[in-house]
C-alpha positions as CSV (number, residue, x, y, z in Angstrom):
1,M,-6.6,-0.5,10.3
2,Q,-7.4,2.2,7.7
3,Y,-5.7,5.7,8.4
4,N,-6.3,8.6,7.7
5,Y,-2.9,9.7,6.1
6,L,-4.3,10.9,2.5
7,T,-4.6,14.2,3.4
8,T,-4.8,17.3,0.9
9,V,-1.5,18.7,2.4
10,A,-0.1,15.1,2.4
11,I,-0.4,14.5,-1.2
12,D,0.4,18.1,-2.3
13,T,3.8,17.8,-0.2
14,F,4.5,14.6,-1.9
15,I,3.8,15.9,-5.5
16,D,5.9,19.4,-4.5
17,H,8.8,16.9,-3.7
18,A,8.5,15.1,-6.8
19,L,8.3,18.0,-9.2
20,A,11.5,19.6,-7.4
21,E,13.2,16.4,-8.0
22,D,12.5,16.2,-11.8
23,V,12.0,19.5,-12.9
24,G,14.6,21.7,-10.8
25,D,15.2,24.9,-12.3
26,G,13.0,23.9,-15.7
27,D,12.1,21.6,-18.5
28,H,14.7,22.9,-20.7
29,T,13.8,20.5,-23.5
30,S,10.0,21.7,-23.7
31,L,11.3,25.5,-23.0
32,A,13.9,25.0,-25.9
33,S,11.4,23.0,-28.5
34,I,8.0,24.4,-27.9
35,P,6.8,27.8,-28.2
36,E,5.7,29.3,-24.9
37,G,2.0,29.3,-24.7
38,Q,1.3,26.5,-27.1
39,Q,-1.6,24.7,-26.4
40,G,-2.6,20.6,-26.7
41,K,-4.0,17.6,-25.9
42,A,-2.9,14.5,-24.6
43,Q,-4.6,10.9,-23.7
44,L,-3.3,8.5,-21.2
45,I,-3.2,5.5,-23.1
46,L,-3.7,1.8,-21.4
47,K,-1.5,-1.0,-22.5
48,D,-1.7,-3.6,-19.9
49,T,-4.5,-5.3,-18.2
50,G,-5.4,-5.0,-14.5
51,V,-6.8,-2.7,-12.0
52,L,-6.5,1.1,-12.4
53,A,-5.1,3.2,-9.6
54,G,-3.4,6.5,-9.1
55,V,-6.4,8.3,-11.4
56,E,-7.2,10.7,-8.5
57,L,-3.8,11.4,-8.0
58,A,-3.1,12.2,-11.5
59,S,-5.7,14.5,-12.0
60,R,-4.3,16.5,-8.8
61,I,-0.9,16.3,-10.2
62,F,-2.2,18.2,-13.1
63,E,-4.2,20.8,-11.2
64,R,-1.1,21.2,-8.7
65,I,1.2,21.8,-11.9
66,D,-1.4,24.3,-13.9
67,P,-5.3,24.9,-12.7
68,T,-5.8,25.9,-16.2
69,L,-5.3,22.7,-17.3
70,H,-8.4,20.9,-18.1
71,V,-8.6,17.1,-17.1
72,T,-11.3,14.4,-18.4
73,L,-11.5,11.2,-16.3
74,N,-13.1,8.5,-18.7
75,M,-11.6,5.9,-15.4
76,K,-11.8,5.8,-11.8
77,D,-9.5,4.3,-9.3
78,G,-10.7,0.4,-8.8
79,D,-11.8,0.0,-12.4
80,S,-10.3,-3.0,-14.4
81,F,-9.0,-2.2,-17.7
82,E,-7.4,-3.9,-20.9
83,P,-4.9,-2.5,-23.5
84,G,-6.4,0.5,-25.5
85,Q,-8.5,2.0,-23.1
86,I,-7.8,5.7,-22.3
87,A,-8.2,6.2,-18.7
88,L,-8.1,10.0,-19.1
89,T,-7.2,13.0,-21.2
90,V,-5.5,16.6,-20.6
91,S,-5.6,19.8,-22.4
92,G,-4.0,23.1,-22.3
93,S,-0.4,24.5,-21.9
94,V,1.5,21.7,-23.8
95,H,4.8,22.9,-21.4
96,S,2.4,22.2,-18.3
97,I,1.2,19.0,-19.8
98,L,5.0,17.9,-20.3
99,L,5.9,19.0,-16.8
100,A,3.2,16.4,-15.4
101,E,3.9,13.7,-17.7
102,R,6.4,11.5,-16.1
103,L,5.1,12.1,-12.4
104,V,1.8,11.2,-13.7
105,L,3.0,8.1,-15.4
106,N,5.4,6.9,-12.7
107,T,2.3,7.0,-9.9
108,M,-0.1,5.6,-11.8
109,Q,1.8,2.6,-13.5
110,R,3.4,1.6,-9.8
111,M,0.2,2.1,-8.0
112,S,-1.6,0.2,-10.7
113,G,0.4,-2.5,-10.6
114,I,0.1,-3.1,-6.8
115,A,-3.3,-2.6,-7.0
116,S,-3.7,-5.3,-9.7
117,Y,-1.7,-7.8,-7.6
118,T,-3.1,-7.1,-4.4
119,H,-6.7,-7.6,-6.3
120,D,-5.5,-10.9,-7.5
121,L,-4.2,-12.2,-4.2
122,Q,-7.7,-11.0,-2.7
123,S,-9.6,-12.9,-5.2
124,L,-8.0,-15.9,-4.5
125,I,-9.1,-16.1,-1.3
126,A,-12.4,-14.5,-1.4
127,H,-14.0,-18.0,0.0
128,T,-12.5,-17.3,3.4
129,K,-12.8,-14.7,5.7
130,A,-9.0,-13.7,5.4
131,K,-8.0,-10.1,4.6
132,V,-4.6,-9.0,2.7
133,L,-2.5,-6.8,4.3
134,D,0.4,-4.5,3.2
135,T,3.4,-4.0,5.4
136,R,6.3,-1.5,5.9
137,K,8.2,-2.9,3.1
138,T,7.8,-0.2,1.0
139,T,9.9,2.5,-1.0
140,P,10.9,5.5,0.9
141,N,9.2,8.6,0.4
142,F,6.5,6.6,-1.6
143,R,4.7,4.5,1.0
144,M,1.7,6.9,1.2
145,M,0.9,6.1,-2.7
146,E,1.8,2.1,-2.0
147,K,-0.8,1.9,0.5
148,W,-3.2,4.0,-1.1
149,A,-2.9,1.4,-4.0
150,V,-3.5,-1.7,-1.9
151,Q,-6.9,0.2,-0.5
152,I,-7.8,0.6,-4.2
153,G,-6.9,-3.1,-5.0
154,G,-9.1,-4.4,-2.2
155,G,-6.4,-5.0,0.5
156,V,-6.2,-3.6,4.0
157,N,-3.4,-1.1,5.5
158,H,-1.5,-2.6,8.2
159,R,0.2,0.2,10.6
160,Y,1.4,3.5,8.7
161,G,4.6,3.3,10.2
162,L,6.3,3.0,13.6
163,F,4.3,5.5,15.5
164,D,1.2,4.2,15.3
165,M,0.8,0.8,17.1
166,I,3.3,-1.5,18.9
167,L,4.0,-4.2,16.5
168,L,6.7,-6.7,18.6
169,K,8.4,-8.6,16.0
170,D,11.2,-11.4,16.6
171,N,14.0,-8.9,17.3
172,H,12.2,-7.0,20.0
173,V,10.9,-10.2,21.7
174,D,14.6,-11.8,21.7
175,F,16.2,-8.4,22.9
176,S,13.5,-7.8,25.5
177,G,14.1,-11.2,26.8
178,G,11.1,-13.4,25.4
179,I,7.2,-13.0,25.0
180,K,6.2,-12.3,28.3
181,N,8.8,-9.6,28.8
182,A,8.2,-7.8,25.7
183,L,4.4,-7.7,26.7
184,E,4.9,-6.6,30.2
185,N,7.2,-4.0,29.1
186,S,4.8,-2.5,26.2
187,K,1.8,-2.5,28.6
188,A,3.8,-0.8,31.0
189,Y,4.8,2.0,28.2
190,I,1.6,2.5,27.4
191,K,0.5,2.7,30.7
192,K,3.4,5.5,31.5
193,T,2.9,7.4,28.6
194,G,-0.8,7.4,28.1
195,R,-0.7,6.7,24.4
196,D,-3.4,4.9,22.7
197,L,-1.6,2.5,21.1
198,K,-2.8,-1.3,20.5
199,I,0.1,-4.1,20.9
200,E,0.6,-6.9,18.2
201,I,3.2,-9.7,18.8
202,E,4.8,-12.1,16.7
203,T,4.9,-15.7,17.5
204,R,6.9,-18.6,15.9
205,S,5.5,-21.4,17.7
206,I,2.7,-22.9,19.1
207,A,4.5,-22.3,22.6
208,E,5.2,-18.7,22.0
209,V,1.3,-18.3,21.2
210,K,0.6,-20.1,24.3
211,E,3.0,-17.6,26.2
212,A,1.4,-14.7,24.2
213,L,-2.4,-15.6,25.6
214,L,-1.4,-16.1,29.0
215,E,0.7,-12.7,29.5
216,G,-2.4,-11.2,27.3
217,G,-2.6,-7.5,26.3
218,A,-2.2,-8.1,22.4
219,F,-5.0,-7.3,20.2
220,R,-3.5,-9.1,17.4
221,I,-1.0,-12.6,17.4
222,M,1.2,-12.7,14.2
223,L,1.5,-16.0,13.0
224,D,5.2,-16.0,11.3
225,N,6.3,-18.8,9.2
226,M,4.1,-21.4,10.5
227,S,2.8,-24.2,8.4
228,P,-1.1,-24.0,7.7
229,V,-1.6,-27.0,10.0
230,L,0.4,-25.0,12.9
231,M,-1.7,-22.0,11.9
232,K,-4.8,-23.8,12.0
233,E,-3.9,-25.1,15.6
234,A,-3.0,-21.6,16.7
235,V,-6.1,-20.2,15.5
236,A,-8.2,-22.7,17.6
237,L,-5.8,-21.7,20.6
238,I,-6.6,-18.0,20.0
239,K,-10.1,-17.7,18.5
240,G,-12.2,-15.3,20.8
241,K,-8.9,-13.9,22.5
242,A,-7.2,-12.0,20.0
243,E,-7.0,-11.4,16.0
244,T,-4.7,-13.5,13.8
245,E,-2.4,-12.3,11.2
246,A,0.0,-14.9,9.1
247,S,3.1,-13.7,7.5
248,G,6.3,-15.1,6.0
249,G,6.8,-15.3,2.6
250,I,3.4,-15.6,1.5
251,N,2.5,-15.5,-2.2
252,E,-0.3,-16.6,-5.0
253,H,1.1,-20.0,-4.6
254,T,0.8,-20.4,-0.8
255,I,-2.1,-18.1,0.0
256,V,-5.0,-20.4,-0.3
257,A,-3.7,-22.8,2.2
258,V,-2.8,-20.2,4.7
259,A,-6.2,-18.4,4.2
260,E,-8.2,-21.8,4.9
261,S,-6.2,-22.2,8.1
262,G,-8.7,-19.5,9.5
263,V,-6.7,-16.7,10.0
264,D,-8.1,-13.0,10.2
265,Y,-5.3,-11.2,7.9
266,I,-2.6,-12.4,5.7
267,S,0.5,-9.7,5.6
268,I,2.6,-9.9,2.3
269,G,5.7,-7.7,1.9
270,S,5.3,-8.1,-2.0
271,L,2.4,-6.3,-2.2
272,S,5.0,-3.4,-2.5
273,H,8.3,-4.4,-3.1
274,S,7.6,-7.6,-6.0
275,Y,4.9,-6.1,-8.0
276,K,5.1,-5.5,-11.7
277,S,4.3,-2.0,-12.9
278,K,1.7,-1.5,-15.3
279,D,2.4,-0.2,-18.9
280,M,0.9,2.8,-20.2
281,S,1.8,6.2,-21.7
282,L,0.6,9.7,-22.6
283,K,0.5,10.6,-26.1
284,A,-0.5,14.2,-28.1
285,F,-3.5,13.4,-30.2
């Protein structure tokens, strides 16, 4: 599922909130040390290797802060990069450039880290049909950028939040009294409310998979913390009846065996909570 969450309004709102947090009533360091109206140039230097993400956002940050700034993009989102490359240059008011500096770097470093990790994982399973999915294990108020970065890295967005599908996890299943009840209740809720919501359900055993198939109604069945052998058995049972998703602590060391079980998707929380930011800096020249 790819959601249309990347609207101009949403992006500008994020930028405005981030600037309010950082700038407050003014960048007093720049105001104190640099004459008003001074013009200058800076370049964003990449000091790492990976997949670049956040360039489009950076351009919008500069524009939002000062429409008179001139930004030249040398690279685009999704490009591979190596140390020493220049992603972009910006020229104009020095005060404006310095207002944007940290927000541009904070977003691009993190987004590039996520895009790079996503790309690396997806590359490991390129010989299979499986696609890497993100999760809701995101940074509060930064989810939009993290999911954007997953897309740039070649992954697929899962649901954006609690509102856009029904995902029956283990707690939902247990609190509702089991697989059958959870699915029955969810189907009744959709009928009652008239909402266009798909249902996914988490299963923890072959018995739960069979129960979910018998009750029906789920467009995707999650196979949680199962061994690749059990996943393969579950995939064979589910084939043609629902999509399949593997989950549960999957990483670069285990993802190949999981993908080779035949699942359609592999959800990985570490895409957005355990990635390594990429090193880059904005330098005057």
